[in-house]
C-alpha positions in Angstrom: 106.6 100.3 70.2 102.9 101.1 70.0 100.3 102.6 72.4 97.0 100.9 72.8 93.8 101.7 74.7 92.4 98.9 76.8 89.5 99.2 79.2 90.1 102.9 79.2 93.8 102.7 80.1 97.0 103.1 78.2 99.1 100.0 78.0 102.2 98.7 76.3 102.4 96.6 73.1 105.8 95.3 72.4 106.1 93.3 69.2 108.9 90.8 70.1 108.0 90.3 73.7 105.8 87.5 74.9 102.2 88.2 75.8 102.8 87.3 79.4 105.6 89.9 79.6 103.2 92.5 78.2 100.6 91.6 80.7 103.0 91.9 83.7 104.4 95.2 82.4 101.0 96.7 81.8 99.8 95.5 85.2 102.9 97.1 86.9 102.3 100.4 85.1 98.6 100.5 86.1 99.4 99.6 89.7 102.1 102.2 90.0 99.9 104.9 88.5 97.1 104.0 91.0 99.5 104.1 93.9 101.0 107.4 92.8 97.5 109.0 92.8 96.5 107.4 96.1 99.7 108.2 98.0 100.1 111.8 96.8 96.6 113.1 96.2 97.4 114.2 92.7 94.8 114.6 90.0 96.8 113.1 87.2 99.6 110.5 87.0 101.5 109.5 83.9 104.5 107.3 82.9 106.9 107.9 80.1 109.3 105.1 79.2 112.4 105.1 77.1 111.9 103.5 73.7 114.2 100.6 72.9 117.1 101.6 70.6 116.0 105.3 70.7 116.8 108.4 72.7 113.1 109.3 72.9 110.5 108.5 75.6 106.9 107.6 74.9 103.6 107.8 77.0 103.2 104.3 78.4 100.4 104.9 81.0 98.0 107.6 82.2 95.4 108.1 85.0 93.2 111.0 85.6 91.0 113.6 83.8 91.8 115.5 80.6 93.3 112.5 78.8 93.2 114.1 75.4 95.0 117.2 76.6 97.8 115.2 78.1 98.0 113.1 74.9 98.7 116.2 72.8 102.4 115.0 72.8 103.0 111.3 73.5 106.7 111.2 72.6 109.6 113.5 73.7 113.2 113.4 72.7 115.7 113.2 75.6 116.1 116.7 77.0 112.8 117.9 75.5 109.8 118.7 77.7 109.4 117.7 81.3 109.7 113.9 80.6 112.7 114.3 78.4 114.5 116.6 80.9 114.0 114.2 83.8 115.4 111.3 81.7 118.3 113.3 80.5 119.3 114.8 83.8 118.4 111.8 86.0 116.9 113.9 88.8 113.4 115.1 90.0 111.8 118.1 88.4 109.3 120.3 90.3 107.2 123.1 88.9 104.5 125.2 90.5 103.5 127.4 87.5 103.8 125.5 84.2 101.6 128.1 82.5 104.7 130.3 82.5 107.3 127.6 82.1 108.7 127.4 78.6 110.1 123.9 79.2 106.5 122.5 79.4 105.5 121.9 75.8 101.9 120.6 76.0 99.9 123.8 75.6 96.5 122.0 75.9 97.5 120.9 79.4 98.3 124.5 80.3 94.9 125.6 78.9 93.2 123.0 81.0 94.4 124.8 84.1 97.2 122.4 85.3 99.9 124.4 87.2 101.7 122.0 89.6 103.9 119.2 88.3 106.3 116.7 90.0 108.4 114.4 87.9 110.9 111.8 89.1 113.2 109.5 87.1 112.5 105.7 86.9 116.0 104.4 87.7 117.9 102.1 85.4 121.3 100.5 85.7 123.1 103.0 83.5 120.6 105.7 82.9 116.9 106.4 83.7 114.3 104.1 82.1 111.7 106.9 82.0 109.8 109.3 84.2 106.9 109.1 86.6 104.9 112.4 86.7 102.0 113.7 88.8 100.0 116.9 88.3 97.4 119.2 90.0 95.3 122.1 88.8 95.2 123.8 92.2 96.1 123.6 95.9 99.5 121.9 96.0 102.4 124.0 97.3 104.4 121.2 98.9 105.5 119.3 95.8 109.0 118.4 96.7 108.0 116.9 100.0 106.2 114.2 98.0 109.4 113.4 96.1 110.3 110.5 98.4 106.9 108.9 98.1 106.8 109.2 94.3 110.4 108.0 93.9 109.5 104.9 95.8 106.9 104.0 93.3 109.3 104.7 90.5 111.8 102.3 92.0 109.1 99.7 92.3 108.3 100.0 88.7 112.0 99.8 87.7 112.3 96.4 89.4 109.8 95.0 87.0 111.0 96.7 83.8 113.8 95.1 81.9 117.3 95.9 83.2 120.4 96.0 81.0 123.5 93.8 81.2 122.1 91.2 83.5 120.2 88.0 83.0 117.1 88.2 85.3 115.2 85.0 86.2 111.9 84.7 88.0 113.6 84.2 91.4 115.4 87.5 91.0 118.8 85.8 90.5 121.6 87.5 88.7 123.6 85.0 86.7 127.1 85.2 85.3 126.4 83.9 81.8 128.6 82.9 78.9 127.2 81.8 75.5 130.1 79.4 75.1 129.2 77.4 78.1 126.7 74.5 78.3 123.3 76.2 78.7 121.9 73.1 80.4 124.3 73.3 83.3 124.1 76.1 85.9 125.8 76.2 89.2 124.5 78.2 92.1 126.9 78.7 95.0 125.9 80.2 98.3 128.9 81.1 100.4 127.3 83.9 102.6 126.0 81.9 105.5 125.5 78.1 105.3 127.4 76.7 102.3 125.1 75.4 99.6 125.5 74.1 96.1 122.8 73.8 93.5 123.0 72.4 90.0 120.3 73.5 87.6 118.3 74.6 90.6 118.4 71.3 92.5 120.4 71.2 95.8 123.5 68.9 95.8 123.9 66.7 98.8 127.4 67.2 100.3 127.8 63.4 100.2 127.8 63.7 96.4 131.4 64.8 96.6 132.4 61.6 98.3 135.4 63.1 99.9 135.5 66.1 102.3 138.6 67.4 100.7 136.9 67.7 97.3 134.4 70.1 98.9 137.1 72.0 100.6 138.9 72.3 97.3 135.8 73.9 95.7 135.6 76.4 98.6 139.3 77.3 98.1 138.9 77.8 94.4 135.8 79.9 94.8 137.6 82.0 97.4 140.3 82.7 94.8 137.7 83.5 92.2 139.4 84.7 89.0 142.8 83.4 90.0 144.8 80.2 89.4 145.8 78.5 92.6 149.1 76.6 92.2 149.2 72.9 92.9 151.8 73.3 95.7 149.6 75.9 97.4 146.5 73.7 97.2 148.4 70.8 98.7 149.5 73.0 101.6 145.9 74.2 102.2 144.3 70.7 101.9 147.0 69.0 104.1 148.2 71.8 106.4 149.7 69.7 109.2 151.1 66.6 107.4 151.6 66.6 103.7 151.5 63.0 102.3 154.2 61.7 100.0 151.7 61.2 97.2 150.0 64.6 97.7 150.2 65.4 94.0 148.3 62.3 93.1 145.8 62.8 95.9 145.2 66.3 94.6 144.3 64.9 91.2 141.9 62.5 92.9 140.3 65.4 94.8 139.8 67.3 91.6 138.2 64.1 90.0 135.7 63.7 92.9 135.0 67.4 92.8 134.1 67.4 89.1 132.0 64.2 89.6 130.2 65.8 92.5 129.3 68.8 90.3 127.7 66.4 87.8 130.4 66.7 85.2 131.3 64.0 82.6 135.0 63.2 83.3 135.4 62.9 79.5 133.4 66.0 78.7 134.7 69.1 76.9 136.8 71.5 79.0 134.5 74.4 78.3 131.6 72.7 80.1 133.6 72.2 83.3 133.3 74.4 86.4 136.9 73.5 87.3 139.6 74.7 85.0 142.9 72.9 84.7 145.8 75.3 84.1 149.5 74.7 83.5 150.5 75.3 87.1 147.3 74.6 89.0 143.5 74.8 89.1 140.9 77.6 89.0 137.2 78.0 89.2 136.0 78.4 85.6 134.6 82.0 85.6 133.4 81.4 82.0 130.9 78.7 83.2 127.2 79.6 83.8 127.1 80.2 87.5 125.7 82.3 90.3 127.8 83.3 93.3 126.0 85.3 96.0 129.2 86.9 97.3 129.8 88.4 93.8 126.2 89.7 93.7 126.6 91.2 97.2 129.8 93.0 96.2 128.3 94.3 93.0 125.2 95.7 94.6 127.2 97.2 97.5 129.6 98.9 95.0 126.7 100.2 92.9 124.9 101.5 96.0 127.9 103.3 97.4 128.7 104.7 93.9 125.2 106.1 93.6 125.6 107.6 97.1 128.8 109.4 96.1 127.0 110.7 93.0 124.1 112.1 95.0 121.6 109.6 93.5 120.2 108.8 96.9 117.0 107.0 95.9 119.0 104.6 93.6 121.6 104.2 96.4 119.0 103.2 99.0 117.5 100.6 96.6 120.9 99.0 95.8 122.1 99.0 99.4 118.9 97.5 100.6 119.3 94.7 98.0 122.9 94.2 99.1 121.9 93.9 102.8 119.3 91.3 101.9 121.8 89.3 99.9 124.2 89.0 102.9 122.8 85.8 104.5 125.7 85.4 107.0 129.5 85.6 107.2 131.6 84.1 104.3 131.8 80.3 104.7 130.7 80.6 108.3 131.0 76.8 108.7 134.8 77.1 108.3 135.5 79.6 111.1 139.2 78.5 111.6 140.3 78.1 108.0 143.0 80.7 107.4 142.6 80.7 103.6 139.1 82.3 103.8 139.7 84.8 106.7 140.7 87.7 104.5 137.7 87.4 102.3 135.4 87.0 105.3 136.8 90.1 106.9 136.5 92.1 103.7 132.9 91.2 103.1 132.0 91.8 106.7 133.6 95.3 106.5 131.7 95.9 103.3 128.4 94.9 105.0 129.1 97.4 107.8 129.6 100.2 105.2 126.4 99.2 103.4 124.3 99.2 106.6 125.7 102.4 107.9 125.2 104.2 104.6 121.7 102.8 104.1 120.7 103.8 107.6 122.0 107.4 107.1 120.3 107.8 103.8 117.1 106.3 105.1 117.1 108.8 108.0 117.7 111.7 105.6 114.8 110.5 103.4 112.4 110.3 106.4 112.3 106.5 106.3 112.9 106.1 110.0 111.6 102.5 110.3 114.1 101.3 107.7 116.9 103.2 109.4 116.0 101.6 112.8 116.2 98.1 111.2 119.6 98.9 109.7 121.0 100.2 113.1 119.7 97.2 115.0 121.3 94.8 112.5 124.6 96.6 112.9 124.4 96.2 116.6 123.6 92.5 116.3 127.0 92.2 114.6 128.8 94.5 117.0 126.9 95.6 120.1 129.8 97.9 121.3 129.4 100.6 118.6 128.4 103.5 120.8 127.9 105.9 118.0 125.4 103.5 116.4 123.6 103.1 119.7 123.4 106.9 119.8 122.1 107.2 116.2 119.5 104.6 117.0 118.4 106.4 120.1 118.0 109.6 118.1 116.0 107.9 115.4 113.7 106.1 117.9 113.2 109.5 119.7 112.3 111.1 116.4 109.6 108.5 115.8 108.1 109.1 119.3 109.4 105.7 120.6 111.1 107.3 123.6 110.7 104.2 125.8 112.6 102.1 123.3 115.2 104.8 123.0 115.8 104.8 126.7 116.1 101.0 126.7 118.6 101.3 123.9 120.8 103.4 126.2 120.6 100.6 128.8 121.7 98.1 126.1 124.6 100.4 125.2 125.7 100.7 128.8 125.5 97.0 129.4 127.5 96.1 126.2 130.3 98.6 127.1 130.4 97.5 130.7 130.6 93.8 129.8 133.2 94.2 127.0 135.4 97.1 128.1 134.3 97.7 131.7 133.5 101.3 130.7 130.5 103.6 130.6 128.9 105.6 127.8 130.5 109.0 126.8 129.1 112.3 127.9 127.5 112.8 124.5 125.5 109.6 124.9 124.6 110.5 128.5 123.4 113.9 127.4 121.2 112.4 124.7 119.8 110.0 127.3 118.9 112.8 129.7 117.2 114.7 126.9 115.1 111.8 126.0 114.3 111.1 129.6 113.1 114.7 130.1 110.9 114.4 126.9 109.4 111.2 128.2 108.5 112.7 131.6 107.2 116.0 130.2 
């Protein structure tokens, strides 16, 4: 990994990567540096990135005066210097007097008169990818209040940098990949909201499955992802009211039409099939190359909630936001009365509520009130009778100076409770309403 100077800027030169990748990464670094300076008023901004296969971080980008002084040390070991400490600990570092701070190792920067530093980690899946740092020589005594702004830029850069353990494609998809599977066949399944099947990116017409039960069979197997569904159970699910005498043969026919609808060669090798035949039944082949939006949603939700429990709130907000965007609707919403998918639908919907509530609370704590308002409103679209959410939304709207909207929210709360339960808001909600009303009339 080498540093190069280009039009007066530090960029990245990565031997094995494609030139296009280098251009995108270099552009992202420049853009984040510019945004960091503009949004914080700092004199200097710099980015250190983790070196592949190493515990050290290297200077990958710089903006501001005193370039040579900051280049006194361009590589730090993990835990060494401000960049190394941020990467090792995974949390922001703020200093208002680096001249007397032994952790700061670039003596030329001290001699140049820089005193104030704020450094935030660039998040990665398992550990920070680097650090984004800003500095002033004078006049900045509110460093930590800028932490949210700087962390947002660090997260934006992290979305572009390579992430570990996933296959990322231009559309931002996360694929479940297996090198043993046929690389030419990829199945994309959308089960959150309207059901959709794509093969190698091209949407499959539902008529391609010839028989409705073939499509229902696919939904059942996907719902039981990672499990084998016994033949007898499949027969009961496919013919719930009247099981035909030749049901076993009809099940084989449904499997045949399903495989044909998925574009499979009926005489192809088993490893290329999306449908696995087992001794006692059938299963969706989890070793195939596929994407399942419900799996992505659950993974992002679990990651965000885990970050929240660890106190890594910036990373938590990013993961929870992605999870909320992934949820395009209830699980297999076009099958509202199918008992075999009710449990999964209920579980995913409960997970969505936890995601939205946690994201709203973290956004409020971070001062991102507009985002919190969007999360609260989405929750109330799902269940308009949650009085505590109405109250949190009223408080957030009032905090933003949107008192008229806050008062209207109380009216919406009252109407929902009256229509659903023939009841009125609690005293706590009434008290908040009166407080907002007094503020509006003051």
